[in-house]
C-alpha positions as CSV (number, residue, x, y, z in Angstrom):
1,M,-32.0,-8.4,6.1
2,K,-28.6,-6.9,6.7
3,N,-28.1,-3.2,7.6
4,S,-26.3,-0.5,5.5
5,T,-23.1,-0.8,7.6
6,Y,-22.7,-4.4,6.5
7,H,-23.2,-3.5,2.8
8,I,-20.9,-0.5,2.9
9,T,-18.2,-2.5,4.6
10,R,-18.6,-5.4,2.2
11,V,-18.6,-3.4,-1.0
12,G,-15.8,-1.1,0.2
13,L,-13.6,-4.0,1.2
14,G,-14.5,-5.8,-2.1
15,I,-13.6,-2.8,-4.2
16,T,-10.3,-2.6,-2.4
17,F,-9.4,-6.2,-2.9
18,L,-10.6,-6.2,-6.5
19,W,-8.5,-3.1,-7.3
20,I,-5.4,-4.3,-5.6
21,G,-5.7,-7.5,-7.5
22,I,-5.7,-5.6,-10.8
23,L,-2.8,-3.4,-9.7
24,I,-0.7,-6.4,-8.7
25,F,-1.5,-8.2,-11.9
26,R,-0.4,-5.2,-13.9
27,D,3.1,-5.1,-12.3
28,P,3.7,-8.2,-10.1
29,V,7.4,-7.7,-9.8
30,A,7.1,-4.2,-8.4
31,W,4.5,-5.4,-5.8
32,G,6.8,-8.2,-4.9
33,G,9.3,-5.6,-3.7
34,F,7.1,-5.1,-0.6
35,L,8.0,-8.5,0.7
36,K,10.8,-8.9,3.1
37,P,13.8,-10.8,1.7
38,W,13.4,-13.6,4.2
39,A,9.8,-14.1,2.9
40,V,10.9,-14.2,-0.7
41,D,13.5,-16.8,0.2
42,L,10.7,-19.1,1.5
43,L,8.7,-19.0,-1.7
44,P,8.5,-22.4,-3.5
45,I,7.8,-20.6,-6.8
46,P,9.4,-17.5,-8.5
47,L,8.4,-14.2,-7.0
48,E,6.5,-13.1,-10.1
49,Q,4.3,-16.2,-10.1
50,A,3.6,-15.8,-6.4
51,M,2.5,-12.2,-7.0
52,I,0.3,-13.2,-9.9
53,S,-1.3,-15.9,-7.7
54,T,-1.8,-13.2,-5.0
55,A,-3.4,-10.9,-7.6
56,V,-5.9,-13.7,-8.6
57,L,-6.7,-14.3,-4.9
58,D,-7.2,-10.6,-4.2
59,F,-9.4,-10.3,-7.3
60,L,-11.6,-13.3,-6.4
61,I,-12.0,-12.2,-2.8
62,G,-13.0,-8.8,-4.0
63,F,-15.5,-10.2,-6.6
64,F,-17.2,-12.5,-4.0
65,L,-17.5,-9.7,-1.5
66,I,-19.0,-7.3,-4.1
67,V,-21.6,-9.8,-5.3
68,D,-22.3,-10.9,-1.7
69,Y,-21.9,-14.6,-2.5
70,F,-20.0,-16.8,-0.1
71,T,-19.2,-13.6,1.7
72,W,-18.1,-15.2,4.9
73,I,-15.6,-17.4,3.1
74,A,-14.3,-14.4,1.1
75,A,-14.0,-12.4,4.3
76,F,-12.2,-15.2,6.1
77,L,-9.8,-15.7,3.2
78,G,-9.3,-11.9,3.1
79,A,-8.5,-11.8,6.8
80,V,-6.0,-14.7,6.6
81,H,-4.4,-13.0,3.5
82,L,-4.1,-9.6,5.2
83,T,-2.6,-11.3,8.3
84,M,0.0,-12.9,6.0
85,V,0.6,-9.6,4.2
86,L,1.3,-7.9,7.6
87,A,3.6,-10.8,8.6
88,V,5.7,-10.9,5.4
89,A,5.8,-7.2,4.6
90,G,5.8,-5.9,8.1
91,I,4.0,-2.8,9.3
92,D,5.2,0.4,7.6
93,D,3.7,3.6,6.2
94,V,2.0,1.6,3.4
95,T,0.8,-1.6,5.2
96,V,-0.5,0.1,8.3
97,R,-3.7,0.6,6.3
98,D,-4.0,-3.1,6.1
99,I,-4.8,-3.2,9.8
100,G,-8.1,-1.4,9.2
101,L,-8.8,-3.7,6.2
102,L,-8.1,-6.7,8.4
103,A,-10.5,-5.4,11.0
104,A,-13.2,-4.9,8.4
105,A,-12.7,-8.4,7.0
106,I,-12.9,-9.9,10.5
107,A,-16.1,-7.9,11.2
108,L,-17.7,-9.3,8.1
109,I,-17.1,-13.0,9.0
110,P,-19.7,-13.4,11.7
111,A,-22.1,-10.9,10.1
112,S,-22.2,-13.0,6.9
113,I,-22.2,-16.6,8.1
114,P,-25.5,-18.2,7.0
115,I,-28.0,-18.7,9.8
116,A,-28.0,-22.5,9.2
117,I,-24.3,-22.7,9.9
118,K,-24.7,-20.5,13.0
119,Y,-27.2,-23.0,14.3
120,R,-24.9,-25.9,13.6
121,L,-21.9,-24.2,15.3
122,K,-24.0,-23.7,18.4
123,G,-25.0,-27.4,18.3
124,K,-28.7,-26.5,17.8
125,P,-31.0,-28.1,15.2
126,V,-31.6,-26.0,12.2
127,P,-35.3,-25.0,12.0
128,K,-37.2,-26.6,9.1
129,A,-38.1,-23.3,7.5
130,M,-34.4,-22.9,6.5
């Protein structure tokens, strides 16, 4: 059984991702304005499509965190995504908060990896009761 810190972090981060996905979906072009020009130039698709894809990713990450299903994968994807956000948008008055969200996502990864995977990663046999 996981403790309350895990659940508060998971649900809080999930709500944040879910909500930002909704906000980006409502106005993808405005949210695209946070990207640095060099990052926009690297996009293989139009900015609006890229931001809609980002909204879908954020929404899905939030959903899986909230329902506590494939949490470690959602947390990993969230951490990678937040790292990319910080890389392409830079750290400013708005994105500085993403550092805290990134830390929360990273903290959830080891806390939510299924025990059977932890055994395999350590090279130990998985107990039969699992």
